[in-house]
C-alpha positions as a LaTeX table, in Angstrom:
\begin{tabular}{lrrr}
\hline
Residue & $x$ (\AA) & $y$ (\AA) & $z$ (\AA) \\
\hline
Met1 & $-6.84$ & 3.38 & 24.12 \\
Ser2 & $-9.49$ & 3.48 & 21.47 \\
Gly3 & $-9.88$ & 4.38 & 17.83 \\
Ile4 & $-12.73$ & 4.81 & 15.40 \\
Met5 & $-12.84$ & 4.08 & 11.70 \\
Gln6 & $-15.31$ & 5.94 & 9.55 \\
Met7 & $-17.83$ & 4.41 & 7.17 \\
Ile8 & $-16.52$ & 3.46 & 3.76 \\
Ala9 & $-18.81$ & 2.05 & 1.05 \\
Ser10 & $-18.14$ & $-1.43$ & $-0.29$ \\
His11 & $-16.65$ & $-2.19$ & $-3.67$ \\
Arg12 & $-18.33$ & $-3.30$ & $-6.86$ \\
Val13 & $-18.75$ & $-7.06$ & $-7.17$ \\
Pro14 & $-16.26$ & $-8.64$ & $-9.56$ \\
Thr15 & $-17.35$ & $-11.51$ & $-11.78$ \\
Val16 & $-14.79$ & $-14.24$ & $-12.39$ \\
Ser17 & $-15.43$ & $-17.05$ & $-14.88$ \\
Ser18 & $-19.20$ & $-16.43$ & $-14.70$ \\
Val19 & $-19.14$ & $-16.88$ & $-10.90$ \\
Thr20 & $-20.29$ & $-13.76$ & $-9.07$ \\
Tyr21 & $-18.04$ & $-12.97$ & $-6.13$ \\
Val22 & $-19.53$ & $-11.41$ & $-3.02$ \\
Asn23 & $-18.36$ & $-8.04$ & $-1.72$ \\
Met24 & $-15.78$ & $-7.82$ & 1.01 \\
Val25 & $-17.20$ & $-5.12$ & 3.26 \\
Tyr26 & $-14.83$ & $-5.26$ & 6.23 \\
Asn27 & $-11.13$ & $-6.01$ & 6.47 \\
Leu28 & $-9.24$ & $-6.10$ & 9.75 \\
Asp29 & $-5.77$ & $-7.17$ & 8.52 \\
Ala30 & $-2.78$ & $-7.14$ & 10.84 \\
Ala31 & $-0.40$ & $-6.88$ & 7.88 \\
Gly32 & $-2.37$ & $-3.95$ & 6.52 \\
Tyr33 & $-1.90$ & $-2.09$ & 9.79 \\
Gly34 & 1.75 & $-2.87$ & 10.36 \\
Ala35 & 1.10 & $-2.11$ & 14.02 \\
Leu36 & $-1.79$ & $-1.94$ & 16.45 \\
Pro37 & $-4.81$ & $-0.24$ & 14.85 \\
Gly38 & $-4.59$ & 3.49 & 15.30 \\
Asn39 & $-0.79$ & 3.66 & 15.32 \\
Val40 & 1.09 & 5.80 & 12.80 \\
Ile41 & 2.97 & 4.34 & 9.84 \\
Thr42 & 6.65 & 3.84 & 10.59 \\
Thr43 & 7.82 & 1.65 & 7.70 \\
Ser44 & 7.61 & 1.40 & 3.92 \\
Ala45 & 8.75 & $-0.85$ & 1.06 \\
Ser46 & 12.41 & $-0.36$ & 0.12 \\
Phe47 & 13.74 & $-1.06$ & $-3.41$ \\
Asp48 & 17.48 & $-1.47$ & $-4.05$ \\
Gly49 & 17.57 & $-0.03$ & $-7.59$ \\
Ser50 & 19.09 & $-3.12$ & $-9.19$ \\
Thr51 & 17.12 & $-6.35$ & $-8.63$ \\
Gln52 & 13.99 & $-5.73$ & $-6.60$ \\
Tyr53 & 10.43 & $-5.16$ & $-7.75$ \\
Leu54 & 6.85 & $-6.35$ & $-7.14$ \\
Thr55 & 4.27 & $-7.75$ & $-9.53$ \\
Val56 & 0.49 & $-7.93$ & $-9.31$ \\
Pro57 & $-1.21$ & $-10.64$ & $-11.42$ \\
Tyr58 & $-3.64$ & $-9.73$ & $-14.17$ \\
Asn59 & $-7.15$ & $-8.86$ & $-13.06$ \\
Ser60 & $-9.71$ & $-7.13$ & $-15.25$ \\
Gly61 & $-10.33$ & $-4.67$ & $-12.41$ \\
Leu62 & $-6.83$ & $-3.29$ & $-13.03$ \\
Asp63 & $-7.72$ & $-2.29$ & $-16.59$ \\
Leu64 & $-8.20$ & 1.43 & $-17.19$ \\
Ser65 & $-10.27$ & 2.92 & $-20.00$ \\
Thr66 & $-10.95$ & 6.24 & $-21.70$ \\
Ser67 & $-14.65$ & 6.15 & $-20.78$ \\
Ser68 & $-14.39$ & 6.15 & $-16.98$ \\
Ala69 & $-12.57$ & 8.40 & $-14.55$ \\
Trp70 & $-9.65$ & 6.84 & $-12.70$ \\
Thr71 & $-6.76$ & 7.54 & $-10.33$ \\
Ile72 & $-3.32$ & 6.03 & $-9.79$ \\
Glu73 & $-1.50$ & 7.43 & $-6.79$ \\
Gly74 & 1.02 & 6.76 & $-4.10$ \\
Trp75 & 3.90 & 8.04 & $-2.01$ \\
Val76 & 7.44 & 7.83 & $-3.40$ \\
Tyr77 & 10.85 & 8.43 & $-1.83$ \\
Trp78 & 13.38 & 8.50 & $-4.68$ \\
Asn79 & 16.97 & 8.23 & $-3.52$ \\
Gly80 & 18.42 & 9.77 & $-6.69$ \\
Leu81 & 19.46 & 6.40 & $-8.16$ \\
Asn82 & 18.34 & 5.59 & $-11.73$ \\
Ser83 & 16.95 & 8.46 & $-13.74$ \\
Gln84 & 14.22 & 6.37 & $-15.42$ \\
Ala85 & 13.02 & 4.58 & $-12.31$ \\
Asn86 & 9.57 & 3.05 & $-12.68$ \\
Phe87 & 6.98 & 3.49 & $-9.94$ \\
Ile88 & 4.07 & 1.56 & $-11.43$ \\
Glu89 & 3.14 & 0.32 & $-14.92$ \\
Lys90 & 0.96 & $-2.28$ & $-16.60$ \\
Asp91 & 1.60 & $-4.39$ & $-19.71$ \\
Gly92 & 4.89 & $-2.83$ & $-20.75$ \\
Val93 & 7.54 & $-5.13$ & $-22.23$ \\
Ser94 & 10.69 & $-3.58$ & $-23.66$ \\
Gly95 & 10.77 & $-3.91$ & $-27.46$ \\
Val96 & 7.32 & $-5.53$ & $-27.54$ \\
Arg97 & 4.68 & $-3.07$ & $-26.33$ \\
Thr98 & 4.38 & 0.16 & $-24.41$ \\
Pro99 & 2.57 & 0.12 & $-21.05$ \\
Ser100 & $-1.17$ & 0.72 & $-21.09$ \\
Tyr101 & $-0.46$ & 3.11 & $-18.21$ \\
Ser102 & 2.64 & 4.08 & $-16.26$ \\
Ile103 & 4.23 & 6.50 & $-13.81$ \\
Gln104 & 8.03 & 6.74 & $-13.81$ \\
Met105 & 11.01 & 9.11 & $-13.92$ \\
Asp106 & 11.74 & 10.75 & $-17.28$ \\
Gly107 & 15.53 & 10.60 & $-17.19$ \\
Ser108 & 15.90 & 14.15 & $-15.89$ \\
Gly109 & 14.46 & 13.79 & $-12.41$ \\
Asn110 & 10.92 & 14.73 & $-13.45$ \\
Val111 & 7.85 & 12.51 & $-13.08$ \\
Arg112 & 6.48 & 11.10 & $-16.34$ \\
Ala113 & 2.95 & 9.66 & $-16.69$ \\
Ala114 & 1.60 & 7.99 & $-19.81$ \\
Val115 & $-1.21$ & 5.95 & $-21.35$ \\
Ser116 & $-1.03$ & 3.98 & $-24.58$ \\
Asp117 & $-2.64$ & 1.53 & $-26.97$ \\
Gly118 & 0.42 & $-0.71$ & $-26.75$ \\
Thr119 & 2.27 & 1.13 & $-29.50$ \\
Thr120 & 1.82 & 4.87 & $-29.12$ \\
Glu121 & 1.99 & 6.71 & $-25.83$ \\
Gln122 & 0.47 & 9.98 & $-24.74$ \\
Ile123 & 2.87 & 11.44 & $-22.18$ \\
Ile124 & 2.61 & 14.25 & $-19.67$ \\
Thr125 & 5.63 & 15.24 & $-17.60$ \\
Ser126 & 6.17 & 17.37 & $-14.53$ \\
Thr127 & 8.21 & 20.53 & $-14.83$ \\
Thr128 & 9.71 & 20.32 & $-11.36$ \\
Ala129 & 12.13 & 17.55 & $-10.54$ \\
Leu130 & 11.50 & 15.30 & $-7.58$ \\
Thr131 & 13.55 & 16.17 & $-4.54$ \\
Ala132 & 15.73 & 13.17 & $-3.77$ \\
Asn133 & 15.43 & 11.56 & $-0.34$ \\
Thr134 & 12.08 & 13.22 & 0.33 \\
Trp135 & 8.61 & 11.71 & 0.52 \\
Thr136 & 6.35 & 13.06 & $-2.26$ \\
His137 & 2.74 & 12.24 & $-3.09$ \\
Val138 & 2.22 & 11.55 & $-6.82$ \\
Ala139 & $-1.12$ & 11.07 & $-8.61$ \\
Phe140 & $-2.18$ & 10.46 & $-12.23$ \\
Thr141 & $-5.87$ & 10.90 & $-13.09$ \\
Leu142 & $-8.41$ & 10.88 & $-15.89$ \\
Asn143 & $-11.32$ & 13.24 & $-15.34$ \\
Ser144 & $-13.82$ & 14.76 & $-17.80$ \\
Gly145 & $-11.72$ & 13.78 & $-20.80$ \\
Ser146 & $-8.39$ & 15.11 & $-19.52$ \\
Ile147 & $-5.39$ & 13.40 & $-17.96$ \\
Ser148 & $-3.60$ & 15.19 & $-15.14$ \\
Leu149 & $-0.38$ & 14.66 & $-13.21$ \\
Tyr150 & $-0.09$ & 15.83 & $-9.60$ \\
Gln151 & 3.08 & 16.18 & $-7.56$ \\
Gly152 & 2.91 & 17.09 & $-3.90$ \\
Gly153 & $-0.72$ & 18.17 & $-4.22$ \\
Thr154 & $-0.16$ & 20.46 & $-7.22$ \\
Gln155 & $-1.27$ & 19.78 & $-10.78$ \\
Val156 & 2.01 & 19.93 & $-12.70$ \\
Asn157 & 0.68 & 19.02 & $-16.15$ \\
Ser158 & $-2.62$ & 18.27 & $-17.86$ \\
Ala159 & $-3.81$ & 17.49 & $-21.38$ \\
Val160 & $-6.96$ & 16.49 & $-23.24$ \\
Leu161 & $-6.88$ & 12.73 & $-23.62$ \\
Ser162 & $-6.17$ & 11.94 & $-27.27$ \\
Gln163 & $-4.84$ & 8.39 & $-27.02$ \\
Thr164 & $-6.86$ & 5.19 & $-26.73$ \\
Ile165 & $-5.98$ & 2.92 & $-23.83$ \\
Val166 & $-5.65$ & $-0.73$ & $-24.82$ \\
Asp167 & $-5.10$ & $-3.28$ & $-22.10$ \\
Gly168 & $-2.50$ & $-5.93$ & $-22.84$ \\
Gly169 & $-3.66$ & $-8.53$ & $-20.35$ \\
Gly170 & $-0.37$ & $-8.34$ & $-18.48$ \\
Asn171 & 0.71 & $-7.92$ & $-14.90$ \\
Val172 & 1.23 & $-4.71$ & $-13.01$ \\
Phe173 & 4.90 & $-4.03$ & $-12.25$ \\
Ile174 & 5.94 & $-1.89$ & $-9.28$ \\
Gly175 & 9.53 & $-0.68$ & $-9.12$ \\
Tyr176 & 10.59 & $-1.86$ & $-12.59$ \\
Gln177 & 9.38 & $-2.33$ & $-16.18$ \\
Gln178 & 9.71 & $-5.78$ & $-17.71$ \\
Gly179 & 12.72 & $-6.25$ & $-20.00$ \\
Gln180 & 14.07 & $-2.74$ & $-19.53$ \\
Ala181 & 17.58 & $-1.65$ & $-18.68$ \\
Ser182 & 18.84 & $-1.35$ & $-15.11$ \\
Thr183 & 18.03 & 2.38 & $-15.09$ \\
Tyr184 & 14.33 & 1.44 & $-14.84$ \\
Tyr185 & 14.76 & $-0.14$ & $-11.39$ \\
Leu186 & 13.54 & 2.08 & $-8.58$ \\
Gly187 & 16.07 & 3.07 & $-6.01$ \\
Gly188 & 14.09 & 4.26 & $-3.03$ \\
Arg189 & 10.83 & 3.55 & $-1.24$ \\
Leu190 & 7.10 & 3.36 & $-1.86$ \\
Ser191 & 4.12 & 3.56 & 0.46 \\
Tyr192 & 0.38 & 3.39 & $-0.08$ \\
Ile193 & $-0.12$ & 2.74 & $-3.80$ \\
Arg194 & $-3.80$ & 2.97 & $-4.76$ \\
Leu195 & $-5.46$ & 2.35 & $-8.12$ \\
Asn196 & $-9.11$ & 3.35 & $-8.49$ \\
Ser197 & $-10.78$ & 2.43 & $-11.76$ \\
Asn198 & $-13.85$ & 4.70 & $-11.65$ \\
Thr199 & $-13.05$ & 7.82 & $-9.63$ \\
Ala200 & $-10.85$ & 10.85 & $-10.18$ \\
Val201 & $-9.94$ & 11.40 & $-6.55$ \\
Tyr202 & $-8.32$ & 14.74 & $-7.37$ \\
Ser203 & $-9.85$ & 17.21 & $-9.84$ \\
Asn204 & $-8.70$ & 20.68 & $-8.77$ \\
Ser205 & $-5.50$ & 22.41 & $-9.78$ \\
Ser206 & $-4.21$ & 21.90 & $-6.28$ \\
Phe207 & $-5.18$ & 20.18 & $-3.05$ \\
Ile208 & $-3.79$ & 19.74 & 0.42 \\
Val209 & $-2.16$ & 16.33 & 0.50 \\
Ser210 & $-3.96$ & 14.35 & 3.16 \\
Thr211 & $-1.98$ & 13.18 & 6.13 \\
Ser212 & $-4.39$ & 10.29 & 6.50 \\
Thr213 & $-3.60$ & 6.90 & 5.04 \\
Leu214 & $-5.29$ & 5.98 & 1.77 \\
Arg215 & $-8.51$ & 4.03 & 2.14 \\
Pro216 & $-10.18$ & 1.48 & $-0.16$ \\
Ile217 & $-12.86$ & 3.88 & $-1.35$ \\
Pro218 & $-15.46$ & 2.58 & $-3.88$ \\
Gly219 & $-13.78$ & 1.53 & $-7.12$ \\
Thr220 & $-10.44$ & 0.72 & $-5.50$ \\
Gln221 & $-8.91$ & $-2.21$ & $-7.39$ \\
Leu222 & $-5.47$ & $-2.18$ & $-5.77$ \\
Leu223 & $-4.33$ & $-0.79$ & $-2.42$ \\
Leu224 & $-0.89$ & $-1.60$ & $-1.07$ \\
Pro225 & $-0.05$ & $-0.09$ & 2.33 \\
Met226 & 3.54 & $-1.40$ & 1.94 \\
Val227 & 3.98 & $-1.39$ & 5.70 \\
Ala228 & 4.89 & $-5.04$ & 6.21 \\
Ala229 & 6.19 & $-7.90$ & 4.13 \\
Pro230 & 4.60 & $-9.97$ & 2.73 \\
Phe231 & 2.95 & $-7.01$ & 1.04 \\
Thr232 & $-0.82$ & $-7.32$ & 1.01 \\
Asp233 & $-3.46$ & $-5.95$ & $-1.35$ \\
Ile234 & $-6.29$ & $-4.76$ & 0.89 \\
Ser235 & $-8.73$ & $-4.05$ & $-1.95$ \\
Thr236 & $-11.61$ & $-6.39$ & $-2.76$ \\
Asn237 & $-9.46$ & $-8.09$ & $-5.40$ \\
Glu238 & $-7.11$ & $-9.34$ & $-2.66$ \\
Ser239 & $-4.42$ & $-9.78$ & $-5.31$ \\
Thr240 & $-1.40$ & $-11.96$ & $-4.52$ \\
Ile241 & 1.72 & $-9.80$ & $-4.63$ \\
Thr242 & 4.87 & $-11.47$ & $-5.99$ \\
Asn243 & 8.10 & $-10.19$ & $-4.45$ \\
Ile244 & 11.06 & $-10.37$ & $-6.87$ \\
Gly245 & 14.55 & $-9.92$ & $-5.49$ \\
Thr246 & 13.13 & $-9.65$ & $-1.97$ \\
Val247 & 11.77 & $-6.16$ & $-1.55$ \\
Thr248 & 12.13 & $-5.37$ & 2.13 \\
Thr249 & 10.72 & $-2.88$ & 4.62 \\
Thr250 & 12.62 & 0.00 & 6.11 \\
Ala251 & 12.12 & 2.40 & 8.99 \\
Ser252 & 11.00 & 5.30 & 6.83 \\
Ala253 & 7.52 & 6.40 & 5.88 \\
Pro254 & 5.53 & 9.45 & 4.82 \\
Thr255 & 4.09 & 11.42 & 7.71 \\
Leu256 & 0.66 & 9.82 & 7.84 \\
Thr257 & $-1.74$ & 9.35 & 10.71 \\
Ala258 & $-3.60$ & 6.26 & 11.86 \\
Ile259 & $-3.99$ & 3.48 & 9.34 \\
Thr260 & $-7.63$ & 2.94 & 8.38 \\
Thr261 & $-8.02$ & $-0.22$ & 6.33 \\
Asp262 & $-11.58$ & $-1.23$ & 7.11 \\
Leu263 & $-14.06$ & $-1.09$ & 4.26 \\
Thr264 & $-17.26$ & $-0.25$ & 6.07 \\
Gly265 & $-18.65$ & 0.23 & 9.55 \\
Thr266 & $-16.47$ & 1.14 & 12.50 \\
Tyr267 & $-13.98$ & $-0.52$ & 14.77 \\
Ala268 & $-13.10$ & 0.32 & 18.32 \\
Met269 & $-10.21$ & $-1.02$ & 20.36 \\
Thr270 & $-9.95$ & $-1.04$ & 24.13 \\
Arg271 & $-6.70$ & $-2.18$ & 25.73 \\
Thr272 & $-6.65$ & $-0.71$ & 29.21 \\
Gly273 & $-5.05$ & $-3.92$ & 30.41 \\
Ala274 & $-2.35$ & $-3.79$ & 27.68 \\
Ser275 & $-3.03$ & $-7.44$ & 26.80 \\
Ile276 & $-3.37$ & $-6.80$ & 23.03 \\
Ser277 & $-0.20$ & $-6.35$ & 21.00 \\
Trp278 & 0.96 & $-6.44$ & 17.38 \\
Lys279 & 3.60 & $-9.02$ & 16.47 \\
Ser280 & 5.84 & $-8.81$ & 13.40 \\
Thr281 & 6.43 & $-12.20$ & 11.79 \\
Gly282 & 6.70 & $-13.81$ & 8.36 \\
Thr283 & 2.90 & $-13.65$ & 8.15 \\
Gly284 & 3.10 & $-9.87$ & 7.85 \\
Gly285 & 2.08 & $-9.57$ & 11.47 \\
Tyr286 & $-0.77$ & $-10.58$ & 13.73 \\
Phe287 & $-2.71$ & $-9.33$ & 16.76 \\
Glu288 & $-2.04$ & $-11.22$ & 19.98 \\
Lys289 & $-4.04$ & $-11.26$ & 23.19 \\
Asn290 & $-1.88$ & $-12.71$ & 25.93 \\
Asn291 & $-3.95$ & $-12.74$ & 29.13 \\
Ala292 & $-7.48$ & $-12.93$ & 30.46 \\
Thr293 & $-8.14$ & $-9.21$ & 30.85 \\
Gly294 & $-11.78$ & $-9.00$ & 29.88 \\
Thr295 & $-11.78$ & $-5.29$ & 29.09 \\
Asp296 & $-9.28$ & $-5.63$ & 26.22 \\
His297 & $-10.97$ & $-6.30$ & 22.91 \\
Ile298 & $-11.63$ & $-5.09$ & 19.38 \\
Thr299 & $-15.14$ & $-4.68$ & 18.01 \\
Gly300 & $-16.12$ & $-3.93$ & 14.44 \\
Gly301 & $-17.78$ & $-5.04$ & 11.26 \\
Pro302 & $-21.19$ & $-4.35$ & 9.77 \\
Asn303 & $-24.48$ & $-4.69$ & 11.61 \\
Tyr304 & $-26.31$ & $-7.54$ & 9.89 \\
Ala305 & $-29.41$ & $-8.41$ & 11.84 \\
Ile306 & $-31.88$ & $-11.06$ & 10.66 \\
Ser307 & $-32.36$ & $-10.64$ & 6.93 \\
Gln308 & $-28.74$ & $-10.44$ & 5.72 \\
Ser309 & $-26.74$ & $-13.45$ & 4.52 \\
Tyr310 & $-23.01$ & $-13.21$ & 5.18 \\
Thr311 & $-19.58$ & $-14.81$ & 5.11 \\
Val312 & $-16.91$ & $-14.25$ & 7.74 \\
Phe313 & $-13.34$ & $-15.32$ & 7.02 \\
Met314 & $-10.61$ & $-15.38$ & 9.62 \\
Ala315 & $-7.01$ & $-16.52$ & 10.04 \\
Tyr316 & $-6.30$ & $-17.48$ & 13.65 \\
Gln317 & $-4.25$ & $-19.45$ & 16.14 \\
Gly318 & $-5.77$ & $-20.72$ & 19.35 \\
Asp319 & $-4.16$ & $-20.45$ & 22.75 \\
Ser320 & $-4.68$ & $-22.50$ & 25.91 \\
Arg321 & $-3.62$ & $-19.76$ & 28.37 \\
Ser322 & $-7.20$ & $-18.59$ & 28.77 \\
Gly323 & $-10.35$ & $-20.27$ & 27.58 \\
Gly324 & $-13.36$ & $-18.53$ & 26.06 \\
Arg325 & $-14.56$ & $-17.14$ & 22.73 \\
Leu326 & $-12.09$ & $-15.95$ & 20.10 \\
Leu327 & $-14.62$ & $-14.23$ & 17.85 \\
Asn328 & $-18.03$ & $-13.46$ & 19.26 \\
Thr329 & $-20.96$ & $-11.30$ & 18.28 \\
Ala330 & $-20.69$ & $-7.74$ & 19.60 \\
Asn331 & $-24.30$ & $-7.55$ & 20.79 \\
Glu332 & $-25.75$ & $-10.79$ & 22.07 \\
Gly333 & $-29.08$ & $-9.06$ & 22.57 \\
Val334 & $-29.43$ & $-9.02$ & 18.78 \\
Ser335 & $-27.75$ & $-12.33$ & 17.97 \\
Asp336 & $-25.44$ & $-14.83$ & 19.62 \\
Trp337 & $-22.64$ & $-15.95$ & 17.35 \\
Val338 & $-19.27$ & $-17.66$ & 17.89 \\
Ala339 & $-16.40$ & $-18.57$ & 15.53 \\
Gly340 & $-12.73$ & $-19.55$ & 15.58 \\
Thr341 & $-11.86$ & $-21.16$ & 18.88 \\
Tyr342 & $-13.92$ & $-21.79$ & 21.99 \\
Ala343 & $-12.97$ & $-23.23$ & 25.34 \\
Ser344 & $-15.01$ & $-24.49$ & 28.21 \\
Gly345 & $-12.67$ & $-26.92$ & 29.90 \\
Thr346 & $-11.42$ & $-28.17$ & 26.52 \\
Leu347 & $-10.06$ & $-25.91$ & 23.77 \\
Phe348 & $-11.83$ & $-26.36$ & 20.44 \\
Lys349 & $-11.04$ & $-25.05$ & 16.96 \\
Asn350 & $-13.06$ & $-24.90$ & 13.72 \\
Val351 & $-15.90$ & $-23.39$ & 15.71 \\
Phe352 & $-18.99$ & $-21.92$ & 14.05 \\
Tyr353 & $-22.13$ & $-21.52$ & 16.11 \\
Pro354 & $-24.54$ & $-19.44$ & 13.98 \\
Asn355 & $-27.04$ & $-18.98$ & 16.78 \\
Gly356 & $-24.90$ & $-19.16$ & 19.88 \\
Thr357 & $-25.58$ & $-22.76$ & 20.80 \\
Val358 & $-23.33$ & $-25.65$ & 19.83 \\
Asn359 & $-24.61$ & $-26.07$ & 16.28 \\
Leu360 & $-21.55$ & $-27.74$ & 14.77 \\
Asn361 & $-19.36$ & $-30.33$ & 16.42 \\
Ser362 & $-15.95$ & $-28.73$ & 16.92 \\
Asp363 & $-12.47$ & $-30.22$ & 16.91 \\
Ser364 & $-10.22$ & $-30.41$ & 19.96 \\
Tyr365 & $-7.18$ & $-28.22$ & 19.67 \\
Val366 & $-3.66$ & $-27.74$ & 21.00 \\
Gly367 & $-3.00$ & $-24.01$ & 21.19 \\
Asn368 & $-0.52$ & $-22.34$ & 18.81 \\
Ser369 & $-0.15$ & $-25.43$ & 16.65 \\
Gly370 & $-0.23$ & $-23.43$ & 13.43 \\
Trp371 & $-2.47$ & $-21.04$ & 11.56 \\
Asn372 & $-6.04$ & $-21.96$ & 10.68 \\
Phe373 & $-8.40$ & $-20.56$ & 8.05 \\
Leu374 & $-12.14$ & $-20.54$ & 8.67 \\
Trp375 & $-14.99$ & $-19.45$ & 6.41 \\
Ala376 & $-18.34$ & $-19.15$ & 8.26 \\
Leu377 & $-21.31$ & $-18.78$ & 5.90 \\
Tyr378 & $-24.93$ & $-18.24$ & 6.78 \\
Asp379 & $-27.74$ & $-18.19$ & 4.20 \\
Thr380 & $-30.76$ & $-16.46$ & 5.64 \\
Ala381 & $-33.01$ & $-17.74$ & 2.82 \\
Thr382 & $-32.36$ & $-21.41$ & 3.56 \\
Gly383 & $-31.35$ & $-21.24$ & 7.22 \\
Trp384 & $-28.18$ & $-23.26$ & 6.58 \\
Gly385 & $-24.88$ & $-22.46$ & 8.25 \\
Asn386 & $-21.84$ & $-23.80$ & 6.39 \\
Leu387 & $-18.26$ & $-24.09$ & 7.60 \\
Tyr388 & $-15.16$ & $-24.36$ & 5.41 \\
Ile389 & $-11.64$ & $-24.77$ & 6.82 \\
Ala390 & $-8.00$ & $-25.01$ & 5.81 \\
Ala391 & $-4.77$ & $-25.47$ & 7.75 \\
Ser392 & $-1.34$ & $-26.97$ & 7.29 \\
Gly393 & $-2.05$ & $-30.41$ & 5.84 \\
Val394 & $-5.79$ & $-29.70$ & 5.62 \\
Asn395 & $-7.15$ & $-28.63$ & 2.24 \\
Ala396 & $-3.58$ & $-27.53$ & 1.50 \\
Asn397 & $-3.57$ & $-28.03$ & $-2.29$ \\
Val398 & $-6.28$ & $-25.77$ & $-3.73$ \\
Gly399 & $-8.07$ & $-24.86$ & $-0.54$ \\
Pro400 & $-11.45$ & $-26.24$ & 0.53 \\
Thr401 & $-13.25$ & $-28.32$ & $-2.07$ \\
Ala402 & $-16.39$ & $-29.06$ & $-0.07$ \\
Val403 & $-18.25$ & $-28.01$ & 3.05 \\
Tyr404 & $-16.47$ & $-29.22$ & 6.17 \\
Lys405 & $-19.56$ & $-29.11$ & 8.40 \\
Asn406 & $-23.01$ & $-27.62$ & 8.13 \\
Thr407 & $-26.17$ & $-27.32$ & 10.13 \\
Leu408 & $-29.74$ & $-26.22$ & 9.56 \\
Val409 & $-30.29$ & $-23.58$ & 12.23 \\
Gly410 & $-33.30$ & $-21.88$ & 10.68 \\
Ser411 & $-33.89$ & $-18.23$ & 9.99 \\
Gly412 & $-35.13$ & $-16.92$ & 13.31 \\
Ser413 & $-34.26$ & $-13.72$ & 15.11 \\
Thr414 & $-31.05$ & $-15.03$ & 16.72 \\
His415 & $-29.16$ & $-15.87$ & 13.55 \\
Gly416 & $-27.93$ & $-12.51$ & 12.28 \\
Phe417 & $-24.32$ & $-11.33$ & 12.38 \\
Asn418 & $-24.29$ & $-8.21$ & 14.57 \\
Gln419 & $-20.68$ & $-6.99$ & 14.30 \\
Phe420 & $-17.97$ & $-8.95$ & 16.07 \\
Arg421 & $-16.03$ & $-8.78$ & 19.30 \\
Leu422 & $-12.58$ & $-10.34$ & 19.43 \\
Trp423 & $-11.33$ & $-12.37$ & 22.40 \\
Ser424 & $-14.38$ & $-12.30$ & 24.68 \\
Arg425 & $-18.14$ & $-12.10$ & 25.10 \\
Ser426 & $-19.90$ & $-8.75$ & 25.10 \\
Val427 & $-19.83$ & $-8.54$ & 28.89 \\
Gly428 & $-16.09$ & $-9.22$ & 29.02 \\
Ala429 & $-16.61$ & $-12.81$ & 30.12 \\
Glu430 & $-15.26$ & $-16.04$ & 28.59 \\
Val431 & $-11.99$ & $-14.41$ & 27.57 \\
Gln432 & $-9.98$ & $-16.36$ & 24.97 \\
Thr433 & $-6.31$ & $-15.67$ & 24.41 \\
Gly434 & $-4.95$ & $-16.25$ & 20.91 \\
Asn435 & $-3.62$ & $-14.76$ & 17.72 \\
Ile436 & $-5.63$ & $-13.20$ & 14.88 \\
Gly437 & $-4.08$ & $-12.41$ & 11.50 \\
Leu438 & $-7.17$ & $-11.04$ & 9.85 \\
Val439 & $-10.95$ & $-10.95$ & 9.92 \\
Arg440 & $-12.95$ & $-10.20$ & 6.78 \\
Val441 & $-16.71$ & $-9.87$ & 6.40 \\
Tyr442 & $-18.58$ & $-10.31$ & 3.11 \\
Asp443 & $-22.12$ & $-9.29$ & 2.29 \\
Asn444 & $-23.47$ & $-12.65$ & 1.09 \\
Val445 & $-22.79$ & $-16.37$ & 0.86 \\
Met446 & $-19.35$ & $-16.78$ & $-0.71$ \\
Pro447 & $-19.18$ & $-19.21$ & $-3.66$ \\
Leu448 & $-16.66$ & $-22.05$ & $-3.49$ \\
Ala449 & $-14.59$ & $-20.51$ & $-6.31$ \\
Gln450 & $-14.09$ & $-17.36$ & $-4.26$ \\
Ile451 & $-13.25$ & $-19.38$ & $-1.14$ \\
Gln452 & $-10.50$ & $-21.08$ & $-3.13$ \\
Ser453 & $-9.34$ & $-17.71$ & $-4.47$ \\
Val454 & $-9.01$ & $-16.32$ & $-0.95$ \\
Trp455 & $-7.04$ & $-19.43$ & 0.02 \\
Ala456 & $-4.75$ & $-19.03$ & $-3.00$ \\
Asn457 & $-4.02$ & $-15.42$ & $-2.12$ \\
Leu458 & $-3.26$ & $-16.03$ & 1.55 \\
His459 & $-2.11$ & $-19.61$ & 2.21 \\
Ser460 & 1.60 & $-18.95$ & 1.63 \\
Arg461 & 1.50 & $-15.95$ & 3.94 \\
Phe462 & 0.25 & $-18.11$ & 6.81 \\
Gly463 & 2.19 & $-21.28$ & 6.00 \\
Ile464 & $-0.91$ & $-23.26$ & 5.01 \\
\hline
\end{tabular}
């Protein structure tokens, strides 16, 4: 079995507290897939219509303006409960301020979209009621000075934008609006919510609704597949999603094809030996390799040869059933690179070998003793390879506060990151069994503040 993901450009670089964050350019997230890569979506987030909703913390990337095109979209399955059900809104507080933007029901079964300055809303409403108990794609856009509402691929209303949009610095609410009556709770399901702050994805009067899953195209500030709890933002922001009232998953989803959550490059999966599987757990899921079949692997990530600095982050569990390399370079002819766990007689964790030899002393390991975080950084300008780690009881308060280990390996031709291969070497040798929750690649040396931000967003998910 194999699958290919197409090239997707990386996001803009956010700046937080004067620290420039590096771009996440690849994201292999087991929770984002909800299954083995290439499988269809079979679940979605289910809201009970009375207590359940999600919140996304404030991030300037979630602000929308009148000067740049934007898109808010997603799939909704309204069960007919609550005529003012909210799908998504930002900043709204009943009796205090109107949302800076929102998509909800209008009380009559129609979809209502609005923008505001916190006091006065400009509203456009569909003229055709949603069909209850049916999946429908909904989109709200700003393009060339006009706001448009789409329902099922058809533009159902449009108007020249006449209202300023003033951000209130609040959270995004999904499935409810803060302080409102019970009729604002969503009864039904949501899948694939995407907010793009600089692109009008749809601009024609009608379009064929894609059967492909939504991707983190450039400008994507929020992307929630909603296929597994805990629900994960797979945009560059990597926002922590707060689940109120325990939003659950259900065996219902829009008819969409293979999930494609990588940001750039391609991936390919081979599992002729059926030794790779997807496991559903409280972590949102993980990929497991359970035997020493050398042909079964996943390759992916960008091709960074000699001149590109990088950061690779991974969440993993080692396994003593078969000893080898958990994450290896895809093409050892270009560069030899190892991270995660390694076994040659003894199983080691916290492994980072920037040039294929044992550059950093590794720690002995008992397989499946908990989840581990690893940040592997290589600076091509200085030749330094730096390793940061976290685990249960290790850097478990704010994440890493200092380099765990580092080594000066130089800047020669063997030090580039040339994609990755999971669970074995490029020739199918040195097979390592184990569990992988996610692998992310960034296009430069990640600052400590961003390392701690990644930890903050993910440590609860993995019990760290």
